[in-house]
C-alpha positions in Angstrom: -43.2 -105.8 -100.1 -41.3 -107.2 -97.2 -42.7 -107.8 -93.7 -41.5 -105.0 -91.3 -41.4 -104.6 -87.6 -44.3 -102.4 -86.4 -43.1 -98.9 -85.7 -42.3 -98.0 -82.2 -44.2 -94.8 -82.3 -48.0 -94.5 -82.9 -48.6 -97.8 -84.5 -52.2 -97.8 -83.8 -52.7 -94.2 -85.1 -50.8 -95.0 -88.2 -53.1 -97.9 -89.0 -56.3 -96.2 -87.9 -58.7 -94.1 -89.7 -59.1 -91.0 -87.5 -55.7 -89.5 -87.2 -53.6 -91.8 -89.6 -53.0 -89.1 -92.2 -52.0 -86.3 -89.8 -49.7 -88.5 -87.8 -48.1 -90.0 -90.9 -47.5 -86.4 -92.2 -45.7 -85.6 -88.9 -43.8 -89.0 -88.5 -42.6 -89.3 -92.0 -41.5 -85.8 -92.3 -40.3 -85.3 -88.7 -36.8 -83.9 -89.6 -38.5 -81.1 -91.5 -40.8 -80.3 -88.6 -37.9 -80.5 -86.1 -35.9 -78.1 -88.3 -38.7 -75.6 -88.7 -39.5 -75.7 -84.9 -35.8 -75.2 -83.9 -35.3 -72.4 -86.4 -38.6 -70.7 -85.2 -37.6 -70.9 -81.5 -34.1 -69.6 -82.2 -35.6 -66.7 -84.2 -38.0 -65.9 -81.4 -35.1 -65.9 -78.9 -33.0 -63.6 -81.0 -36.1 -61.3 -81.4 -35.9 -60.8 -77.6 -32.2 -59.9 -77.8 -32.1 -57.4 -80.6 -33.7 -54.0 -80.9 -36.3 -52.9 -83.5 -36.8 -53.2 -86.4 -34.7 -56.5 -86.2 -36.8 -57.7 -83.2 -40.0 -57.5 -85.2 -38.4 -59.2 -88.2 -37.1 -62.3 -86.2 -40.5 -62.4 -84.3 -42.4 -62.7 -87.6 -39.9 -65.2 -89.0 -40.2 -67.3 -85.8 -44.0 -67.1 -85.6 -44.3 -67.8 -89.3 -42.4 -71.0 -89.0 -44.5 -72.3 -86.2 -47.6 -71.3 -88.1 -46.4 -73.2 -91.2 -45.9 -76.4 -89.2 -49.4 -76.0 -87.6 -50.9 -75.3 -91.0 -49.5 -78.3 -92.6 -50.7 -80.6 -89.8 -54.1 -78.9 -89.8 -54.4 -79.3 -93.6 -53.4 -83.0 -93.3 -56.0 -83.6 -90.7 -58.8 -82.0 -92.8 -57.8 -83.7 -96.0 -57.1 -87.2 -94.7 -58.8 -87.7 -91.4 -61.7 -85.3 -90.8 -65.3 -86.5 -91.1 -66.9 -89.9 -91.7 -65.9 -90.3 -95.3 -62.4 -90.2 -96.7 -61.0 -89.9 -100.2 -60.7 -93.7 -100.6 -64.4 -94.2 -99.5 -65.4 -91.6 -102.1 -63.4 -93.2 -104.8 -64.9 -96.7 -103.9 -68.3 -95.2 -104.2 -67.6 -93.4 -107.6 -65.9 -96.5 -109.0 -68.5 -99.0 -108.0 -66.1 -101.1 -106.1 -68.7 -103.4 -105.0 -69.1 -104.7 -108.5 -65.4 -105.5 -109.0 -63.9 -108.9 -109.0 -60.1 -108.0 -109.4 -58.7 -104.9 -107.8 -55.1 -103.8 -108.4 -53.7 -101.4 -105.8 -50.5 -99.6 -107.0 -48.4 -98.4 -104.0 -45.0 -97.3 -103.1 -45.2 -98.6 -99.7 -47.8 -96.4 -97.9 -50.8 -98.4 -96.9 -53.3 -96.0 -95.5 -55.4 -96.1 -98.8 -55.1 -99.8 -99.0 -56.6 -100.2 -95.4 -59.4 -97.8 -96.3 -60.4 -99.5 -99.7 -60.3 -103.0 -98.1 -63.2 -101.9 -95.9 -65.3 -101.9 -99.1 -64.0 -105.0 -100.8 -64.6 -108.2 -99.0 -64.7 -110.6 -102.0 -62.8 -111.1 -105.2 -59.0 -110.9 -105.7 -56.9 -108.0 -104.3 -53.5 -107.4 -105.8 -51.1 -105.1 -104.0 -48.3 -104.0 -106.3 -45.3 -102.1 -104.9 -43.6 -100.0 -107.6 -41.0 -98.6 -105.5 -37.5 -98.0 -107.0 -34.8 -96.9 -104.6 -32.6 -95.5 -107.3 -35.4 -93.3 -108.7 -37.5 -92.6 -105.6 -35.0 -90.9 -103.3 -37.4 -88.9 -101.2 -36.3 -89.5 -97.5 -40.0 -89.1 -96.3 -41.0 -92.1 -98.5 -38.0 -94.1 -97.2 -39.1 -93.3 -93.6 -42.7 -94.2 -94.5 -41.7 -97.6 -95.8 -39.6 -98.3 -92.8 -42.4 -97.2 -90.3 -45.6 -98.2 -92.0 -47.3 -100.8 -89.9 -47.9 -104.2 -91.4 -51.1 -104.8 -93.3 -53.2 -107.1 -91.1 -56.4 -108.4 -92.9 -58.4 -111.6 -92.5 -58.3 -112.4 -96.1 -55.6 -113.2 -98.7 -53.9 -110.3 -100.3 -51.6 -111.1 -103.4 -48.5 -109.0 -103.1 -46.4 -108.3 -106.1 -43.6 -106.0 -107.1 -43.3 -104.2 -110.4 -41.9 -101.3 -112.3 -43.7 -98.5 -114.1 -43.3 -100.1 -117.5 -43.7 -103.7 -116.3 -46.6 -104.5 -114.0 -47.1 -108.1 -113.1 -50.9 -108.2 -114.1 -52.3 -109.9 -117.3 -54.0 -107.9 -120.1 -57.7 -106.9 -119.8 -57.8 -108.4 -116.2 -58.5 -105.6 -113.7 -61.9 -104.4 -112.9 -60.4 -101.6 -110.7 -57.0 -100.1 -110.4 -56.5 -97.9 -107.4 -53.7 -95.3 -107.0 -54.0 -93.3 -103.8 -51.2 -90.6 -103.6 -48.7 -93.1 -105.1 -48.2 -91.9 -108.7 -46.5 -88.4 -107.9 -43.5 -90.5 -106.6 -42.9 -91.1 -110.3 -41.0 -87.8 -111.0 -39.7 -89.1 -114.3 -42.1 -88.2 -117.1 -41.3 -91.3 -119.0 -42.2 -93.5 -116.0 -45.5 -91.8 -115.7 -46.2 -92.2 -119.4 -45.3 -95.9 -119.2 -47.4 -96.8 -116.1 -50.6 -95.3 -117.8 -49.9 -97.4 -120.8 -49.6 -100.3 -118.5 -53.0 -99.3 -116.9 -54.7 -99.3 -120.3 -53.3 -102.7 -121.1 -54.5 -104.1 -117.8 -58.0 -102.8 -117.5 -61.0 -104.7 -118.7 -63.1 -102.9 -121.4 -65.4 -102.0 -118.6 -62.7 -101.4 -116.0 -62.1 -98.2 -114.0 -58.9 -96.5 -112.8 -59.4 -94.7 -109.4 -56.9 -92.1 -108.7 -56.2 -89.5 -106.0 -53.5 -86.9 -106.1 -52.7 -83.4 -104.7 -52.1 -80.7 -107.3 -49.3 -78.3 -107.8 -51.4 -75.2 -107.1 -51.7 -72.2 -104.8 -54.1 -74.1 -102.5 -51.7 -76.9 -101.8 -48.8 -74.5 -101.5 -50.6 -72.6 -98.8 -51.5 -75.8 -97.1 -48.2 -77.7 -97.4 -45.7 -75.1 -98.3 -42.8 -76.0 -100.6 -43.8 -79.6 -100.6 -46.4 -78.8 -103.1 -43.8 -78.7 -105.7 -43.4 -82.4 -105.6 -47.0 -82.7 -107.0 -48.2 -82.3 -110.5 -51.0 -80.3 -112.1 -54.3 -81.9 -113.3 -53.3 -80.8 -116.8 -50.2 -83.0 -116.6 -52.1 -86.1 -115.4 -54.8 -85.6 -118.0 -52.2 -85.4 -120.7 -50.9 -88.8 -119.6 -54.5 -90.2 -119.6 -55.0 -89.1 -123.2 -51.7 -90.4 -124.5 -52.5 -93.9 -123.0 -56.0 -94.0 -124.5 -57.8 -93.3 -121.2 -60.7 -90.9 -120.7 -62.0 -89.2 -117.6 -65.5 -90.5 -116.6 -65.7 -88.4 -113.4 -63.5 -85.6 -111.8 -64.0 -83.7 -108.5 -61.9 -81.9 -105.9 -61.9 -83.4 -102.5 -61.8 -80.7 -99.7 -60.2 -78.3 -102.0 -56.7 -79.9 -102.0 -57.1 -83.3 -103.7 -58.0 -84.2 -107.3 -60.2 -87.4 -107.6 -60.5 -89.1 -111.0 -62.6 -92.1 -112.3 -61.0 -93.1 -115.5 -61.9 -95.7 -118.2 -60.4 -97.1 -121.4 -61.4 -95.2 -124.5 -64.0 -97.0 -126.6 -62.7 -98.1 -129.9 
């Protein structure tokens, strides 16, 4: 990953714990929010200029658009920022991070989860592996995230590497923990998803653990995030990849109704 200039807008909020998720959702997707807001206000103005029943229709559309924007931001705050514990804290607890010596953090450029996990890991070796591929990961929100994400500032050495789904720069049976925090859904190609889980199986020690957080393509996430939920995958999809790579689920739970958390291990032979 390359060193970037800190963003001009909200750098402290983007790198903090209290509002970073909600602010990131807004900043990384600002054209969508701007478009919805403009469309909503135009609809409301038109509703004042036409007679019923068209006035009611335009009013409902306008208020619905504003409501969608507020719902997305509220959901982002509840899922990512609300409370003392966050999803990465829970994964660190479930995955016994305090016992790990080698942690491999898989990212596409967003570092919120990395900042959170490092609060729990003061010793050992931390590898940050960027799997971003511009030709495959064309989502503009991800591109903005990579441009605006504040640099990672820590008082310890972080080993930074780049890799691809089928070629991760980590030796076999070397990782105590592999951490994937909202990064793997960026692999929209099924073959890439299958390849990276095979790499995880190769990299994990016999007692190693894969810690994974992802949204699901379900009605809850659709209500919370609108059409953006279609970029996620169902738990069944992920679990089929686990099984194909020789991985088994040790623990599974839902985080605040919208996020799936897994602790995964290699299948005993």
